[in-house]
N, C-alpha and C positions, 0 to 999 in steps of 0.2 A: 485611872491611867496607871499601868504598872510599868516599872522600870524594866527594860530589856537591853540585851547587848546591841549596841549600835551597829548597823550595817551600812553599806554604801547608800548615800542619799539619792533619792530619785523623786521626780515630780510626775504626777498624773493629771491629765486633763480630760474633760468630757469631749468626745468627738463622735460624729455619726459614722459608723462603720459600714462596710458592705454587708448586705443581708445574707443570711445563711440559706439553706435549702428551703424552698417554698412549700407551704402547706396549701393544698388545693381545696377550695370550697365551692359549692354549687350556687353561685350568685352571678347574675349577668353584668352588674356594674359595681363600682366601688362606692356608690353613694352611701352616706352615713346611715340611711334608713334600710339599706340592704346588706351592709357588711359591717361587722363590729370587730375592731382591732383588739387583740388580746392584751392582757396586762404587760407593760413594758414596751408597747408600741403606740404610735399615734397615726392618725389617718393622713394619707398623702393629699387628701382633699377631694371635693366633689368632681373636679375636672379629670381625675384619673379614671380611665376606663380599662376594662379587661380586653386582652387581645383575642379572646375566644369566648366560648359560651360559659367558661368558668373563670373565677377570680383566684389568684394566688395571693399568699400573704405579702410577697414582695410587690405585687401589682398595686395593692391597696394601702399598705402600711409601711411605716419606716420605724426602726428601733429608736427609742427615746435617747439612749446613751450607752456607751461602753467606755473602756479605758485604754489609753495608749501611753507608754512610757516615753517621755521626751529626752531624759538623760538619766544615767545611773551614776553620774559623777558631777553633781552641781558644785559650783565654786564655794558654797558656804560650808561644805564638809559634812561628814556623817554626824548625826546628832539624834537625840530622843528628847521627849518632854519639852519641846519648844512650842511656839505658837505661830500660826500663819493667819494673816488677814489681808483683805484688799483695802488699800487706802488710796483714794483717787484712782489713778490708772496703774498703780503699782501693787504687786504682790510682795508682802513683807514676810520674812522669816526672822523670828525674834528669839534670841537666847537659846536656852536648853542645856543639855549635857552631852559632851562628846564621847567618843568610843574609849577614851582613857579615864572617864569618870570626872573630867574637869567641868565645872559649871561655867557657863558662858554668859556674856552680856552683849554680844555683837548683834548688829541689825543688818540684814541683807535685803536688797530690793531688786525686782525684775519686772519688766513690762511684757516679757514673753515666756518666762520660765526657763530660758536657755542661757541668757546673758545676765549675770548677777553683779551688783555693785555693793561693796561693803560700805555702808553709810557712816557708821560711827561705832565707837565704844559707847554704849548708850548713856552712861552716867548713872544708871541704877545698878545696884549690886547684882553680880552674876547670880543667875537663878534658873531653876527648872521646875516643872510641875506647877506652873502658874497658870493664870488665864488672861485672855485679852479680848477686847471687843472694840468695835468701831461705833462711836456715838457722834453723829453729825460728821464734822470734818476732822475729828481727832480719834486717834487710837489710844486706848487705855491698857496699861499693864497692871495686873492686880495680884498681889500675894506671891505665893510660891515658896520654895525653900532652896537652900544650898547646903554645903557640907557642915555648916555650923549652926544655922538657925532657920526657923520658919518666919515668914513675913506677912504683914497685912498692909503694906504701903501701896500707894497708887501713883502711877506715872502717866503723863500725857504727852502726846506729840501730834502735830499736824503735818509733819514732813517725814517722820521716820528717822530723821537725823538729829533733831534738837528735842530734848526731853525735859519736861518740867515736873518736879515732884509736887504732888497734890496733898501730901501728908499721909498719915496713917488713917486707915478706915476704922469703922466701929466693929467690924467682925473680927473674930479671933484669928490670929495668925494661922495660916493654913496652906496646904498644897493639895494637888489632885482634885481641885474643885472645878466647877463649871461656871461659865458666865454667858449671858446673852443680853440682847437689847430688845426691850418690849415697851411700847407706849412712851418712847423717847426717854427711857430710863435703863440703866444698867442693873442687871440682876446677878447676884452671886449666889451659887447654889451648892450646898453640901461641901464635902471634902474631908481631909484628914488633918487634924489640928496639931499644934505644938505640944499638946498634952497626950499625944498618941491615942487619940479618940477619933473614930469615924463619926461624922455629924450629918444630920439631915435638915439643917436650918436653911432659911432663904432670906437674903438681904436685898 
């Protein structure tokens, strides 16, 4: 993750768009055995039939996804190096760094991507270039850095508003790392450490 100049914040969601120009193929029906949808599309189903002796792409297939901007001015303000997760029915935007280079510790929540609520000043140190993951009913914030130091602390919340410190982790303080949940465990992968070294370790 590289630092970039912050621009106006915006949110993107998966939506099904209108199909573009149709590609015509010589098949009498849209049955899966007679028509194969190309990469990026999925079948409309066996019940869809062609209106003539040929099938078009739009007759038989629908695009899997594309993108639509909901807003270019979300309430949480322009930022980079933040983290976003789904916790319950809410989308959370956590911390990061604003367009003035200030490190943040705020938490914002939304159920629709348009209306946002500032939940809290999180309680953890302002940070960017950290990672976060949802494990069960809790979201975890791990590591990162600010203008003075790198971190390896871990914080937990089940609401996004109330945060509990879980202490320092065993991995070297770092930023620009990744994290994921697999087999009910949180994995922390690689990053850039407090010793100005890129690492390829896994925890």
